[in-house]
C-alpha positions, 0 to 999 in steps of 0.5 A: 499500499502506498504511503499516505501523503501529508494532508497539507501537501494534498491541499497544496498548503504549508503547515500552519495554514489559516482556516480561510486558506484551508477552505479556499484550497479545498473548494478549488481542488474539490471543484477540479477533481469532482467525479461529475466533472471527471466522469469515468476518471478513476484517478480523479475520483481517488484524488477527490477522496484524498482531498476530502480526507485531508479537509475533513481533518484540517477544517476541524480545530481539534482534529487538526491539532491531533494531526499536527502533534501525531501525524497520521497515527493520530487520525484515522484514514477517513477523519481524525483524532476527535473528542468523543472518538473518531468520526469514521467515514462520515466525513466523506458525506460532508463534502456533498453537503458542502457542494449542495450549499454551493450549487443549491438543492440536495447536491446538484452534482448528484452522486453523494447520496448514492454512496450512502448505501455503500459500505462505510467504515465504523467509527474509530475510538480512543481510550486513554490509559495510565501506566507505571514508569517501569511498564512504559520502559519494559512493555506490558499487557493490559486489559482495558474496559470500553463501552462501545457499540458492537454487532448485534448477536441476535441479527448478526448486524443485519438489523431485521428480526431473524427469520424475516427479510429486508425489502428493497425500498419501493420509493427509490428502487433500492438506489437510496436516492431520489431525484427532484426537478425544480423549475426556475426563471433560469430553467430546470435544475435537477437535484439529488438527495437521500431517500426519505423512506429508507434514509438512503440505505436502499432497503426497508426493515419491516420487522426490526430486531428486538434486541437492536431495534433495527440498527444492527448494533448494541452498546456493550462494555467490552474488555480488550487485551492490549500489548503495550511495547517497550519504550512508550512514553507520554502521549504515545499512541497504540493502534488496535485495528478493527477494535473500534465500532462496527461499519455500515452496510458491510463496511469494516469495523473502525480502529481503537487508539490507546493514548498512553500517560506514564506515571513519574518515577520517584528516582529517575527522570526521562528524556526520550530514551535517556534516563537521569539520576541524581546521586548523593555522595559524601565529601570523603568519597568525592575527595578520595574516590570510591566504588559506588553502587548505582541503581538502574531500572533493571539492576544495580551496577558498580561504578568507580568514581575518581578521587577529586570528583567535583559536585555536579559531575555527570558520568554516563552508563551506556545502554542503561536507558530506555529501549527506543519503541521504533528502532529497539536501540537502548538509550543511555543513563546519566548520573549526576554527582550531588555532594552531600555536606554533613549536618548535625556534627558533634564537637569531636567531628567538628574538631577533626574537620577543623584539623584537616582544614589546617593541613589543606593548602591552596593547591588542594582547592584549585577553583578557590585559589583561581577565584582569590587570584581574580579577586585580588586583580579586581581590587588591585 
């Protein structure tokens, strides 16, 4: 399958285009590639669908924001990352409403309503979950619960009571659309709209299913198992294909998008694939050097700090960070030395420190010595 083009590129726009620029570009390109202006041209029809898909996302502020942040991972193939779920394929019908308002009637070009009784993808959904820091780093399997529409078991999604049949709509002869002719001073104009008898579906249910009322779907609380890969972070999105709501007229199910939030850790901080840790050490360890035990997410490791280590020194533990969710490469861990000055000293301890201080000359304190020289130069 060819890679989906950027929505701004589809409409010939730069990222950050205004609402008016988006609408103007859409109208221009939609007029150019509309199927009624390009009869039998499959390439024009595909471009027309692509244009409408791009517009359905970029014209909606919330969907546009999701697309700008997540790209195509944050919006479904027909609409976008909406607030109460994804709007599914319904956006494709909206274009004919727009053209109806541009040319009058119920869709002066026709064709739009004819698609209402064709297969349509089900609504996409989103579900936000929060996981622990370690679960994000190493991956985890979670069971989530979501309330959504599912195919009715009684009628198998058909809508009619088992043992009965749907009948072809006599008003539209199964096309799902009706034509009207309007006479005006400028001549006759024909418009096309959804059939009022069947709602544009082409069939009529005389005996609806008692469980779903003829809709073919019922609302249920469903439990779904989710494999969250190692390396996810805040606002990562895990896509579950086909776990959205049922399609219409034989169309495929929508998708379910799991949006991840990660609880902060008590010790570690994370930036992309790298971990950061503040490690307290004593004056003795900093001055004389020492083998210290450093905690990582998976184990404890030994690290030798050299004599004379200064406060704020950062050392790296290669490969001890978090696995990259795409490449699988491990990040690094950076440990910052924090010098802890002793408090609540008794008299014996204070005296020992004073005696030690008397034995240390300026060569032992290079920064202090350089500062004293600069101070001397400043004041002459």
